[in-house]
C-alpha positions as a printed Julia matrix, in Angstrom:
76×3 Matrix{Float64}:
 107.11  105.03  72.43
 104.36  107.59  72.63
 103.1   108.37  76.11
  99.5   108.06  74.88
 100.18  104.43  73.96
 100.57  103.39  77.6
  97.45  101.68  78.85
  95.84  101.75  75.41
  95.2    98.18  74.17
  94.35   99.58  70.71
  97.75  101.2   70.28
 100.06   99.78  67.62
 102.73   99.63  70.34
 100.68   97.45  72.74
 103.0    98.41  75.64
 103.05   96.24  78.75
 105.22   96.0   81.83
 107.24   92.81  82.15
 109.19   91.5   85.11
 112.62   90.37  83.93
 112.73   87.89  86.8
 109.08   86.86  87.11
 107.33   87.17  90.45
 106.67   83.42  90.22
 110.46   82.87  90.12
 111.24   85.1   93.08
 111.35   88.44  91.27
 110.06   91.62  92.86
 108.18   94.79  91.94
 111.08   97.21  91.71
 111.96   99.44  88.74
 115.25   97.56  88.17
 113.29   94.34  87.49
 110.65   95.84  85.19
 110.86   96.71  81.5
 108.35   98.05  79.0
 107.83   95.71  76.09
 105.34   94.83  73.4
 102.4    92.74  74.61
 103.25   89.88  72.22
 106.85   89.8   73.44
 105.66   89.74  77.05
 103.33   86.82  76.32
 106.06   84.92  74.46
 108.56   85.38  77.3
 105.9    84.48  79.89
 107.53   83.2   83.09
 110.7    81.94  81.41
 113.86   82.93  83.28
 116.83   83.25  83.04
 116.7    81.96  79.43
 113.89   82.6   76.96
 113.06   82.99  73.3
 111.12   85.96  71.95
 110.8    87.63  68.56
 112.77   84.79  66.98
 115.86   85.36  69.15
 117.28   83.74  72.29
 117.97   85.83  75.38
 119.24   85.4   78.89
 119.27   87.61  81.95
 122.42   88.16  83.94
 122.34   89.86  87.32
 124.18   93.18  87.41
 127.23   92.85  89.64
 126.6    94.29  93.08
 122.81   94.24  92.69
 120.29   91.76  94.0
 117.42   92.86  91.75
 118.84   94.41  88.57
 119.41   92.35  85.43
 121.09   92.86  82.11
 119.35   91.25  79.13
 121.74   89.65  76.66
 120.88   88.31  73.24
 122.49   84.93  72.62
């Protein structure tokens, strides 16, 4: 992703920050819980957790062993 795309709503990348575990579901604002993703993917995932569908695929988040805030995203 090009650095100039960040914060630019007219970019073809439409980058946004997404909380893997949403704040509404007890997630927190730490780097381990945040990913950069396309705006449309972020909207499709919304506040779904730990299972969601985006881009025509099913995903789930699994907590990384030994961590309270880091998740691994797995495609089902």
